[in-house]
Structure formats: C-alpha cells, structure tokens
N, C-alpha and C positions, 0 to 999 in steps of 0.2 A: 373352840371357835365354831360357831354355827355354820360358817361357810364350808366346813369340812364334813358336816353331817346332814344328809338329806335322804329322802326316799326316792328311788329310781326304779321304775318298772316293777314296783311291788317288793323290791329287795331292800331291806334296811342295811345300813352300814356300807353301802357302795357309794363312793363319791367320785365324780369325775369333773369337779370344778377346778378352775385354775389354781385356787388356794391349795387344794388337796394334792394336785400334781406337783406343785412347788414344795410342799412339805415332804412328799415322797422323794423328790429329787435331792433335797437336803439330807434326808436320812440315808439314802443310798450312797451319797457322796461321802458321808461320815464313816462308812464301813470300810474295813480293811479285809478284803476277801482273800488276801494271801495268808491269813491266820486261820488256823483250824478252830472253829467255835467250840469244839469239845475240849480243847486244851486251854484256850484263853478267850472266853466269851466277851469280856470287856474290850480287849484289843480288836476282836472281830467286829463288834458292833460300833465301836467309837474310835478305833485306832487311827483313822484318817482325819478325824475332826481336828486334832491338834496341829496337823500339817496345814490345814486350811485356815484355822482360827487360832493363831498363836496366843499364848498367855500374855496378857497385858497387866503387869503388876501395878501400873499407875492408876488403874480404874478400880472402883469399888466392886463392880461386877467381876472383874478379873480376879480379884483376891478371893471373892466368894466362890467363884467357879473353880479355882485352884483347890480350895479347901474341900469342896464337894467331891471333886475328882479323886482326891487322896482318900477320902472316906469310903468311896464306893469301890475302889480297886481291891 
C-alpha cells in the first residue's frame, strides 16, 4: 500500500500516516506477549489474532485462512 511508504525528513521507510498507524495497531494487537518468542514464535507473533478474529468455516476466506495457518505452524 503506497499510503504506508513515503519519505519523511530524508529518512526512507519511516511512515507516520494514519494507514501505517492502523496497520501497526493491528499487528501489535495480534501479538501474544505472554509467550516467549524463542519458544514459540508463531504464538508470540500471531497468538492473539485467533481470539480477535475467530475462524469462520462458512466463508471461503475462512477456509483458506485455516489451511494457511495449519501449514505455517
């Protein structure tokens, strides 16, 4: 998303747009900081996502999401 990439004060890769803050908020909310990332990085980085976004078996996206989650664990 081009809204997340822009140049600011000569520094590339720094984004302070509303879209970037929202993306960061969603990523941080998906993390489970109670898990040690050295022991289970998947649960650390994505562990809270399932609590916030439960699996919806009736949707095509939900079925694909479930399959991808199983493959990357």
